[in-house]
C-alpha positions in Angstrom: 0.0 0.0 0.0 2.8 2.5 -0.2 5.9 3.6 -2.1 6.8 0.0 -3.1 3.1 -1.0 -3.7 1.7 2.4 -4.7 4.7 4.3 -6.1 4.3 7.1 -8.6 4.3 4.4 -11.2 3.2 0.8 -10.5 5.5 -1.8 -12.0 4.1 -3.7 -15.0 5.2 -5.4 -18.2 3.9 -5.8 -21.7 3.0 -9.0 -23.5 5.6 -9.0 -26.3 9.2 -8.0 -25.8 11.6 -7.1 -28.5 14.4 -8.7 -26.4 13.4 -12.3 -26.5 16.2 -13.3 -24.0 15.6 -10.5 -21.5 13.7 -11.3 -18.3 12.6 -9.5 -15.1 15.4 -9.5 -12.5 15.6 -12.5 -10.1 18.2 -12.6 -7.3 19.6 -15.7 -5.7 20.7 -14.9 -2.1 22.2 -17.8 -0.3 24.7 -19.3 2.3 25.5 -22.9 3.2 22.1 -23.6 4.7 19.5 -21.5 2.9 18.6 -20.1 -0.5 16.3 -17.1 -1.1 15.1 -16.6 -4.7 13.9 -13.0 -4.8 11.6 -11.4 -7.4 10.5 -7.8 -7.5 6.7 -7.6 -7.2 4.5 -5.8 -9.7 1.4 -5.0 -7.7 -1.0 -4.2 -10.6 -0.8 -5.7 -14.0 -2.5 -7.8 -16.7 -2.7 -11.5 -17.5 -0.1 -11.2 -20.3 2.6 -10.5 -17.7 2.9 -14.3 -17.1 4.6 -16.7 -17.1 7.3 -15.5 -14.7 11.0 -16.0 -15.4 11.9 -19.7 -15.6 14.8 -19.1 -13.2 12.1 -18.3 -10.5 9.5 -20.9 -11.5 12.0 -23.8 -11.6 12.8 -23.2 -7.9 9.1 -22.7 -7.0 8.6 -26.4 -7.4 11.1 -27.1 -4.6 10.2 -24.2 -2.3 9.8 -24.7 1.4 7.8 -21.4 1.7 6.7 -18.2 -0.1 7.8 -15.1 1.7 5.8 -11.9 1.0 5.6 -8.4 2.5 2.1 -9.1 3.8 -0.5 -11.7 3.1 -3.1 -9.7 1.3 -5.4 -12.7 1.0 -6.1 -12.6 4.7 -9.1 -10.4 5.9 -7.8 -7.0 7.0 -9.2 -3.7 8.1 -9.7 -0.8 5.7 -9.3 2.9 6.1 -12.3 4.5 7.8 -13.3 7.9 9.0 -12.5 6.8 12.5 -8.9 5.9 11.9 -8.1 8.5 9.3 -6.9 11.5 11.3 -6.5 15.1 10.2 -5.2 17.2 8.6 -7.1 16.4 5.5 -6.2 17.1 1.9 -8.2 20.4 1.7 -6.3 21.7 4.6 -2.8 20.8 3.3 -2.9 22.0 -0.3 -2.8 25.5 -1.5 -5.2 27.0 -4.1 -3.0 26.1 -7.1 -2.5 22.5 -5.9 -6.2 22.1 -5.2 -7.0 23.2 -8.7 -4.6 20.7 -10.2 -6.0 18.0 -8.0 -9.5 18.8 -9.3 -8.2 18.5 -12.9 -6.6 15.2 -12.2 -9.7 13.9 -10.4 -11.9 14.8 -13.4 -9.6 13.0 -15.7 -9.9 9.9 -13.6 -13.6 10.3 -12.9 -13.0 10.6 -9.2 -15.2 12.7 -6.9 -13.1 15.8 -6.1 -14.9 16.6 -2.8 -14.4 13.1 -1.5 -10.6 13.3 -2.3 -10.3 16.6 -0.5 -11.9 15.2 2.6 -9.4 12.3 2.9 -5.9 12.4 4.5 -3.3 13.3 1.9 -1.7 9.8 1.9 -5.1 8.3 1.1 -5.8 10.8 -1.6 -2.5 10.0 -3.3 -3.3 6.3 -3.0 -6.7 6.8 -4.7 -5.1 8.7 -7.6 -2.4 6.1 -8.2 -4.7 3.1 -8.1 -7.3 4.7 -10.3 -4.6 5.7 -12.8 -3.6 2.0 -13.0 -7.2 0.9 -13.3 -7.8 3.5 -16.1 -5.0 1.8 -18.0 -6.7 -1.6 -17.5 -4.3 -2.8 -14.9 -5.6 -4.9 -12.1 -4.3 -5.7 -8.6 -5.7 -9.2 -9.2 -3.0 -9.7 -11.8 -0.2 -8.4 -9.5 2.7 -10.7 -9.0 2.3 -11.0 -5.2 -1.4 -11.7 -5.5 -1.1 -14.4 -8.2 1.7 -16.2 -6.3 -0.1 -16.0 -3.0 -3.1 -17.7 -4.7 -0.9 -20.3 -6.3 0.9 -21.0 -3.0 -2.5 -21.3 -1.3 -3.8 -23.7 -3.9 -0.6 -25.8 -3.8 -0.4 -25.8 0.0 2.9 -24.1 0.0 3.5 -22.3 3.4 3.1 -18.6 3.3 5.2 -16.3 5.5 4.8 -12.6 5.9 7.5 -10.0 6.8 4.8 -7.7 8.2 1.1 -7.4 8.4 -1.3 -5.3 6.2 -2.4 -3.6 9.4 1.2 -2.5 10.0 1.4 -1.2 6.5 -1.8 0.8 7.0 -0.3 2.2 10.3 2.8 3.3 8.4 0.7 5.3 6.0 -1.4 6.8 8.8 1.7 7.9 10.6 3.7 9.4 7.7 5.3 12.8 8.3 2.7 15.6 7.7 0.0 12.9 7.2 1.6 12.0 3.8 1.3 15.5 2.4 4.7 15.2 0.6 3.5 12.0 -1.2 0.4 13.8 -2.4 2.1 17.0 -3.4 4.8 15.1 -5.4 2.1 13.0 -7.1 0.0 15.9 -8.4 3.0 18.2 -9.1 4.5 15.6 -11.4 1.3 13.9 -12.8 2.4 13.8 -16.4 5.8 12.4 -15.3 3.9 9.8 -13.2 2.0 8.5 -16.2 5.1 8.5 -18.4 7.0 6.6 -15.7 4.3 4.0 -15.6 4.6 3.4 -19.3 8.4 3.3 -19.0 8.4 0.8 -16.1 6.4 -1.6 -18.2 9.4 -2.1 -20.4 12.0 -1.7 -17.7 10.6 -4.5 -15.5 10.1 -6.8 -18.5 13.6 -6.2 -19.9 15.3 -6.4 -16.5 17.1 -3.1 -17.2 18.8 -2.6 -13.8 20.4 0.8 -14.7 17.2 2.4 -15.9 15.4 0.9 -12.9 17.8 2.8 -10.6 17.2 6.0 -12.5 13.4 5.6 -12.3 13.7 4.7 -8.6 15.7 7.9 -7.9 13.3 9.9 -10.0 10.3 8.9 -7.9 11.7 9.6 -4.5 9.9 11.6 -1.8 11.6 13.5 1.0 14.2 11.7 3.1 11.9 11.3 6.1 9.1 9.7 4.0 11.6 7.5 2.1 13.0 6.2 5.4 9.6 5.3 6.7 8.3 3.6 3.6 11.4 2.0 2.1 14.7 2.0 3.8 13.7 1.2 7.4 11.6 -1.7 6.2 14.4 -3.0 4.0 16.7 -3.1 7.1 14.0 -4.9 9.1 13.4 -7.5 6.4 17.1 -8.2 6.0 17.5 -8.7 9.7 14.4 -11.0 9.8 15.6 -13.1 6.9 19.1 -13.4 8.4 18.2 -14.1 12.1 14.7 -15.5 12.3 14.5 -19.2 13.3 12.0 -19.6 10.5 14.7 -19.0 7.8 17.8 -20.8 9.1 17.6 -23.5 6.5 15.6 -24.2 3.4 14.6 -22.8 0.0 12.4 -19.8 0.0 10.7 -17.8 -2.7 10.7 -14.1 -1.8 8.3 -11.6 -3.5 8.5 -7.9 -2.4 8.0 -4.6 -4.1 10.6 -4.1 -6.8 11.7 -0.8 -5.5 12.9 -2.5 -2.3 15.6 -4.3 -4.3 17.5 -1.3 -5.6 20.7 0.3 -4.6 23.0 0.1 -1.6 20.0 0.3 0.8 18.1 -2.4 -1.2 17.5 -5.9 0.2 20.1 -7.7 -1.9 22.8 -5.3 -0.9 21.9 -5.5 2.7 21.9 -9.3 2.6 25.3 -9.2 1.0 26.6 -7.0 3.9 25.2 -9.6 6.3 27.4 -12.3 4.7 25.2 -13.9 2.1 26.3 -14.5 -1.5 24.2 -12.5 -3.9 23.8 -13.4 -7.6 21.5 -12.1 -10.4 20.3 -15.2 -12.2 18.4 -13.6 -15.2 19.7 -11.6 -18.1 18.5 -8.1 -18.9 18.4 -5.7 -21.8 18.0 -2.0 -22.4 14.5 -0.7 -22.1 13.1 2.1 -24.4 11.5 5.0 -22.5 11.3 7.8 -25.0 8.3 9.6 -23.5 9.6 9.5 -19.9 13.1 10.5 -21.0 11.7 13.4 -22.9 9.8 14.7 -19.9 12.7 14.3 -17.4 15.2 15.8 -19.8 13.1 18.9 -20.2 12.3 19.4 -16.5 
């Protein structure tokens, strides 16, 4: 539900790739007793994004468990008026920002008055999810959702690094009630849409360099980034390293793709903890002319 799940551009992929040998990035992280096969999650997509890389699927057959950020198949609470505290969107945006929000809401067929009465983080979430839906992208075709359903059907144990309730609490306790997330989203709306289209090809092609560029381009302020990305990465690395549940075996790990990037990403943190880290899929260069055109002129 946040930067990794609801970033400015959800991570998707197209049906046909012009690089037949290119695949989404899969990491093998291991020591003498355990192996983690890590795939970055695309949380909204379409049926044509499957099948997943063979390097991942071949290990799935021998997996001891699937590890996810949170098990979204379990019943959870949803945001309500009682647990959504002020300040609300109408109180945190200036006149110009509210006007732009109204234009965006109209383009997405969202009720403007409802958006302004929500906390900023929830307004930003509505905008991002609705944009994905407008592009015919469904959370039911997200990588984590599909693999959770598959694990459930095949009776593969499911382990969560955190709960959905915890994720909701993170959002509700963002600095300034998530106003930075909302301001960045509406201020760079055209770039958001271009990034979404770019990420389709970037994820499919496994273009790690352009992935890093897109990740850096969609950052919020340091305090928000720390809460939504980096602190969680450190917690996950510590859990996978030290938890009794993961001291031996073969595990399939599916977390938001933005959690796997850079020196503060999960693979780098696991390497610092003493694990061997290998990328086991090949990538290629993705083409992102629209996004590159916007970013180069900004």
